[in-house]
Residue, then its C-alpha position, 0 to 999 in steps of 0.5 A: q533503273y534510273k531511266e524514269d528519273e528525269n532529274f537523274v537523266r538530266k544530270f547524266r546528260s549534263e555530266a556526260q557532256a562535260a566529260a566529253g569535253l575532257m580529252h587527255p592521254n591519261i583519261v578514258n575519253v568520252y566521245d559522245v552522249g545520246e539517246d536511242r529509244g528511251l535509253n541514254y548512253m555514253v560512247m567511251e574510248l575502248v581501252e585494252g588492259i586491266t584495272l589497277k585493282d586486278y593488277i595489284e591483286k595479281k602482283g601482291k604489291l608494286s615496286a617503287k618504280e612501278t608505283i611512281s610511274i602509275s601515280i604520276q599518270m593517275v595524278t596527271g589525269i586527275q589534274a587535267a580534269h580539275n583544270c576543267h573544273i571536273i572532280h571525279r569523286d570516286i578515284k579507286p583502283q577499280n576506276i584506273m586502267v593499266l594498259r599493256d604498254g604501261s600507260v595508265k588511264v583514269a575511267d568514269f569521269g562524269i559518271a561518278r558524280i551522278m552515281s554517288a548522288a543516286q546512291n547516297t547511302l553507305t550500303q554494303e554495295a558502297l564498300g568498294s568505294v568507301h575504302y577510298i573516300s575522303p573524310e569530308q565525303a564520309r561526313g557528307d560535306r561539300i567536297d572540292a578537288r582535294s577529295d580526289i587527292y585523298s583518294a589518290g593517296v589511298v591508291l598510292y598506299e595500296m600500291l606500296t603496301g598491297r593492303l588498304p589503310f582501313e578495313g571493316d565489316s561494313a561500309v559505315s565502319v570503314a567510313i568512320q575510320h576515315l574520320s577518326s583514325v590514322p593509318l599505319a605508316p607504309r614503312d611500318i608495313d614494309p621498311s623497304i618502301p622509300e621514305p619520300l614515297e611514304l611522305i607523299c602518300m601520307k600528305a595526300m591522305c591527311a585528314n586535315l584539309e589544310k595539311r593535305y596537298p592543295s592541288a593535283d599540281a602540288m602532288l605531281e610536283d613531289l612525285e616528279k621530284f622523287r622520280k628524278n631523284n629517289s633519295v630526294d629530301l621531302g622533309y618539308i612534308r613532315a614539318d607541315 
């Protein structure tokens, strides 16, 4: 429906070419972009697997071990994109692929930005994404890499608890909660969740940009600390 929109087509080509320069094992790679008889297209890597959303729904919630494995791969993919100055803008389990061998790939780099520009209203169709958007996205502010960190935190929350931090009947009601509410702590839902994972999750999801992880590198550092030592003391997060 956007093929007659010259501005959209121009952005599509520009974003797709940027994404095509991004090659990483934790990203669904874009190989080519082109046009054929008036139709613009992207050639993407074929991935055999299921979305993380389907995987969570199938299992109810994930163990700490699986959550940490998926989170590290997800954030590593996000980090690679940020290092190339590409912000995803729509990190959610529907855009994360889990392969049969347990490897994880983030999909739709390059598409999310132009689609969000084309659909700039919080309609019911946006409900799938609005559960994961950062407060600054909900406000319509200019966003940076920390917006992807917030969304990664929501994905981590959903893996740990099997539920979303905020629910509502409409996209607008969910967006408002991202702006004004603090979610129930994961360990209040399930006390068996390791405290360091809860702390990482809540720091990533902090509405205050200054208290959120400043980069994917910083979040990855804490995730790796927990992977190496499940009883690591991440109390510094609470003191922030």
